[in-house]
N, C-alpha and C positions, 0 to 999 in steps of 0.2 A: 202105506208109505207116501201116497199122494198127499195125504193130509199134512205131512211134515213139510211140504213145500210152501205152505202159506205163511206169510209173515206173522200173523197173530199167534200161530202155534209156536213159531221160533221165539217170539217175544215171551211167551209163557215159559218155555224151556229156559231161556236166559234168566228170567225172573227167579225161577226155581233154583237155578244154579247159583245166582247171586245170593239168595237167601241161605242156601246150603253152605256156601263159602263163608258168609258172615257168621253163621252158627258155628262152623268149625273154628273160625278165628277166635270168637269170643268164648265159646264153651269148651273146646277141645284142644286148641293149640298148646295150652299150658301143659297138658298131659303128655306132649311129645318133647318136652324139654329133656335134653340129655347133657352130658358133661361138656361137649363141644359148644352147644348153643348157650348153655349156662355161662360158659367162660366169656362169651361175648358181652353178656350183661354185666358180669363182674368187672371186666376190664373197662367197659364203658363207664361204670360208676366211678372207678378210680380216676380215669382221665377227666371226666366231667368235673369232678371236685378239685382236681389238681390243675386244671386249665392247660393240659398238655396234649400234643398230638400222639406222642409215643411215651411209653413208660420204661424207665430204666429198671424198675422193680418187677417186671413181668417176664415170664418165660414164654417168649414167642415161639412159634413152630412153623416150619416150612417157608420161611422168609416172607410170610404174608403179614403186612403191617396194619391192615384194616382200613385203608382209605377208599374202599369200594362202596361206601354208603351204609353198610350194615351197622358198623360200629358207631357212625355218626347219628343214625336214627336212634340207636340204643342209648347214646349219651343224652339225647333229649328226654327220653323216657326215664333215665336214671335221675336226672335233675328233678323231675316231677314226682317220681314214685320210689326212688331208691333202688337198691339191688333186690328186686322182688319179681315174682311171676307176673305181676301187673305190667312191669316194664317189658317183659317178654311178649305179652299179648299186645301191648301198645306197638312194639317194634314190628310184630307180625302184621298187624293191621295197616300200619303206615307203609311198610314195605310192599304189601300186596296192593295197596292203593296206588303206589308209585308205579309198580309194574303194569297194573291195569291201564293207568293213564298213558304211560309211554307206549304200550302196545297199541292201544286204540288210536293214539295220535299218529303213530307211524302208518297204521292201516288207512286212516283218513287221508294222509298225505299221498298215499299210493292210489287213492281213488275209491276206497271202500265206502259203503254207506254206513250209517251209525249202527244199525242193527247187526250187520256182519262184523263190524269192528269190535263190538261188544262181545259177540259170540266167540271170536278168536281170542280176545283178551281173557275171557272167563276160562276158556279151555287151557290157556297158558298157565293159569293159577290153580284151577280145581284139580285137574289130573285124575287118573283113574284109580290109583293105588295108595295105600297107606304110606309106603316108602316114598312115593312121589310127594305126598303132602308133607311128610316129615322133612324131606330135603328142601323143598321149595319154600315152605312156610317156616318150619322149625329152625332151619339153618340160615334163613334169610337169603336163599339163592334167588328169590324173587327180585331182590334189589339189584343183583348183578344182571339178571335178565332185563330188568327195566333200564339199567344203564346202557346195555347193548342196543336196545330198541331206541332209547333216547339219542345215542351216538349216531345211529343210522338215520333217525328222523332229521337231525341237524345236517348230516351230509347230503341227504336227499333234497332238503330245502336249498342248500348252497349250490349243488351241482345241477339238479334237474328243474328247480324252480327259480334259479338265478337269485337266490336269497342274498341278503347282506353278508359281508365278510364276517360279521359278528356270529353268524351261524356256524361258520367254519371254525372260528376261534372257540366257540362253545363245544364243538365236537372234539377239538384238540385238547380242551381242558378236561373233558371226560376221560379221554385216553391217557392224559398225563397223570390223573389221579389213580387210575387203575394200574398204570405201569409203576408208579412210585410205591403202590401197595404191594403188588406181586408181578414182577416183570414177565415171568414165564406164562402166567395165566393171561395177562394182557396181550402178550404176543399172539396167543392162539385165539383169544376172544375178539380182538380188534384189528391188529396190524396185518397178520397173515391173510385173514379173509378179505380185508380191504385190498391188499396188493394182488391177490389172486383174482377177485371179481373185477377190480379196476383194470387189470392188465387184459383180461378177456374182452371187456367192453371197449377198451382203447384199440385193441387189435381189430375187433369187429368194425369199429369206426373207420380205421385206416383202410379196411377192406371195402368200405363203401356201404356196409349194411348195418351200421350201428350208430353210435353217438355222433351228433353234429359237432363241428369243430369247437364251438364255444363251450359246450358241455364237456367235451373231451379235455380241453385245456383246464377247466375247473377241476375235473376229476384228477388229472395228473398233478395239479398243484396240491390238492388235498392229500394225495398219496405221498408226495415228496415231503410235505410238512409233517405228515403222520410219522414218517421214518425219523425225522429230526426230533419230534416229540418223544418218540420211544427211547431214543438215546438220552434225551434230557431226563425222562422219567427214571430210566435205569440208573443214571448218575445220582439222582436224588435218593433213590432207594439205597444205593451203596453208602451214601453219606449218612442216611438215617440209621443204617445198620451198625454204624460205628458206636452208637450210644446205647444199644440194647442187647439183651441176652437172647440168642436165637438158636434153637436146635433145628438144623437143616437136614438131619438124617432122613426125614420123611420126604423131603423134596428132591432127593437125588434121582436122576434118570438112569435106569439100568436096562438098556436095550438088549434084547436077545433075539437076533435075527436067525432063528432056526425053525424049520418046519414044525417040529414037535411043539415048541413053545407057542408058535402062532396058532396051531390047531387047538391047543389047550385053551388059549385065551379066547379063541373064537367061540368055543363051547361055553366058556364062562360068560362071554358077552351076550350070547343068546339067552342064557339062564337069567342074567341080570335084567335084560330087556323084558323078559317075561314077568319078572317081579314088578318092574315099573309099569308094565301093561296091566297088571292086576291079578297075577297068579296068587298073590297073598291077600286078595280082596276078602273082606268080611262076608260079602254076599255074592253068590254066583261067580266064582273066580274064572271058570272056563268061559262064560259068556263075556266077562270083562276083557279077557285077553283077546278073544275073537273080535269083539267090536273095536277095541283100541288098535289092533293090528291093521284091520281093514281101513279104519279112519286115517291112520297116519300114512299108510301106503298111498291112499288117494290124495292126501294133502301134499305128499312129496312129488307126485307126478302131475298133479292138476295143472300147474302153470304151463307145462309143455304140451298139454292136450288142447289148450286154447287155439282156435283156428288163426288167431292173430299172433301166434308165437314168433313169427318173423320179426315183429316189432319189439320182442322181449329185450333185445340187446340195446335198445335206444330209450328205454324207460326206466324210471326208478324201481318199478316192480321187478324187472330183470336183475338190476343191480343188487337189490336186497335178497332175491332168490339165490343168486350165485354166491353172495356173501354167506348166507346160511349154509348152503351145501359145502362151501369151501371150509368153513369153520368146523362143521360136523364131520366132514371127511377127514380133516386133520386130526381131530380127537380120536376117531375110530382107528386110524392108522397107528396113532400113538398107543392106544389101548391094546391093539393086536400085537405090537412089537415090544411092549413093556414086559419086564421080567415077571411081574406078578400083579394082576389086576386086584385092587383092594375090593373085597366083597362088599356089595351093596353100594358103597359111596364112591367108588372109583368111577363109575359110569356117569355120575351126575355132571361131570365136566362137559359131556356132550349136550346137555340140556341148554346150556347158556348160549353157545353160538347157533344152536338150532332154533331158538325161540323166535327170531324174526320170520320164520316160515309161516307162523300163524297170521300175522298181518298180511302176508302175501296171499294166503288162502282166503282171507276175508275179502281181498280185492278180487280174486277169481270169482268168489261167490256173488260179487256185486256186478261185475262187468264182463265176464267171460262169454265167449261164443263157442259153441251153440248154447242155447238156453238150458239144454239137458245137463251140460257140465255145471252151469251155475246152480241148478237145483240139486245135483249130486253133491256138490261141495257144501251147500247149505245143510243138507241132510247129514253129511259127515260131521260137520261142526256140532250139530245138535246131538247126534248119537255119541260123539266123543264126550259130551258132558254127562250123559246118563249114568255111566259107571261111577263117576265122581259123586253125583247126587246120591246114588244108592249107597255108596260107601259111607258118606256122612250120616245118612239116615240109620245105618246099621251100627254106628259107633256106640250109641247108648246101651246096646245089648252085649257089648264086649265084656268078657269076664276078666278076673284079676290076672290071668295068665296071658291075656291078649298081647298083641304086638307092642313092645315096650319102647322101641326107639330104633334108630337106624343101624346101630352097631351090633354085629353078631357076637361081639365080646361082652356086651352088656347082659348081665345075668339077673338083673332085678327089674321089675316093672315099675311104672310110675307109682302105682299104689304101694308097692314095697318101700319105695323111697319116701313117700309121704308118711307111711307108718313109722319108719325109722326116725324121721325128723320129729314127728310128734312125740315119740318115746324119749328121744334124747332131750328135747326141751322140757318135757314133763319131769324128767329126772335131774334136771339142772346141769347138763353138760353143754359146754360152749367151745371146747377144743377136742380135736381127735384126728384120726387117720382113717382113710378108706381107699379102696381100689379106685383107679382113675374114673371109671364110668359112674361112680357114685359120689365122688368127692365134691366136684363143682356143683352137681345137681342139688345135693343136700345143703350146701352152703347157700345156694340161691333160694331153695324152698323155705329155708329158715329166715329169709330176709337178711342174711349176714350175721344172725345171732349165733350160729354155730359155724365156726371156721374149721374146715376139714382139709387136711393135708393129703394130696394125692400120693398114693404109693403103688409100686409095682406089685402084682399079685404074688404074695409070698407062697413058696412051695417048700416049706421047711427051711433048710439052709442055716446060715449063721445069724442073719439079721434082716429086718424089714428095710427095703430100699425106697428112698424118696423118689418121686417122679417130678422133675422140673419141666412141666409140660402144661401150658395154658393155665398158669396159676401165678399168684404174686409171691414175692420173696418171703414175706412174713409167714404165709401159710406153708410154703415149701419147706422152710427151715425151722419150723416150730419144734422146740425141745421141751418136753413136759417137765414140770417141777413137781411140787407137792400138791398141785391142784388135781381135780378129777379129770380124767381124759379117757379116750376109748379107741379101739381099733374095730372097724367094721369090715366084714368079709361077706360076700354073697353066698348063701346056702347052696345055690345051684352051681357055684364054681367049685366043683368037687376036689380039684387039686390044690385049692387054697388052704394052706395050713401054716400056722404061726411057727416060727423057730422056737426051740426050747428056751432061749433067752427071754422070750416074751411071756413065758408061762411060769407059774400059774397066774392068771388074772384074779383081780379081787372078786369078780363075778362074771358070769356068762349068761347071755339071754338070746333066745331066738325070737326075733320080731319080724313077722311076715317072712319075706325071703332073705332076711339079713341075720347073720350071726354077730352079736356084739360082745366084745371083750372089754370090760371096764377096769380102770386102774385108779389108785389113789396115791400113787408115789411113782418116782422115776423107775425105769427098768433098765439097769446098766447092760449095755451090749445088745439091747433089743433093736435099736434104731440106728440107721446110717447117720453119720455126722452131717452137719449142714453142708449144702451144696454151694459152691462158689458161683455167684452171679457176676459175670463179666461179659463185655461185648465179644461176640464170636464171629469170625470170618466165615461166610458161607463155604461149605465144603464143595470141592470140585466134583462134577459128575463122574461116576465110575465108568 
């Protein structure tokens, strides 16, 4: 363990992590494409060629309009490469680069040296588990993490380094974009943590043990303008919603303040945390969980173990630390009291406000006293990278049934979807229907050559129901004529059965994990009538 304290060893670990991350981005990130992430690329292609910020022909979900950077990066890729997996890889690389730069910049502003800043930024991105990589890279959450770090870097510059007022305006611009995109998320990612951490620092300053008067005044100004910006962003969001079709059923808040529900959600939260820590790791899952748990516990408490912790409330490091804890704590309280935590992906909300903790840890590793604490945090940063490195190295050995994506509802692997795409193109199909977790993915894997309408999983019944969910109007409302078309159902979705009105098909085929029904004529009564696309008012919380 003594060997790990030396900077050359840490530099080697960082280099190995950077190479592993690059390999994952270039060689493996495309295999983590799922219907949600594919929809971002498909919408970006539509907007890029239409020259619009929002689309009236798109079925938006959860009142998120995509102004948080992910969609804009994908638009650049779509202009260059079209709606393809190359655009997905381009977006993942650019998003990861932005997050790395923002995290390292924030760490440097707080006083970290370059080596520790890079270690923290790599740990932010690489992560220990496949689910972590899928969410951070595949869904572009790295961009949101980068935006939060960038937001804090601008605020730290303005408040603690007496930066130009332009830095404050930059922070407010970031907050405005995030709020106009999704007010509820922006509230938890930026405004509430700022108000909580800022209030604590201001109170400590008034008590004589915190911020000096000039910094306190700047912080209070930033807090006041942030509140005004949030109101403006929320108003812009409401105005933009008037022109688009939005299904907000997924975004409703359903609080359940009962001991039983809180206990159930606590158990689910622990289970999901274990997944993120590496319990679904391809290599040595128990070791990954143990290492990751110890690392993050140390990173959480390290700032208050510094002998100079009394100065914490007068420095940018303390502000960022309190900001991260406030945002993380707010998400945890929300998850515990929510009616039902969404498996796997519900917990990712906590990653975004917690991400500034790593620049703080990098600062502790650079400047903390005693020296033993510095060395311990440096070792923790390096150990945290090892499960991620091992995971990427183990990916080439993953079999066809290996982890297919973030959703437990997804019943096909990436290889299954590739096989279906190849078979459909080989047999001349360009229109058809598939369950949601296959529809957008196959559309993207084919480069748009196969336009697949998302449907709800049929379980007999009268007809196949369309799913107006993260897809464009043309695909959602496609009605077959006398051309050839298909319906795709996952083999592993045992309850998926077509209604009698869709049978018999002209032919049936099993392709990898997919059951394909092909047709050469319309099937009266088989499909739901086209869905009306019209602006929808957000539903009130239950």
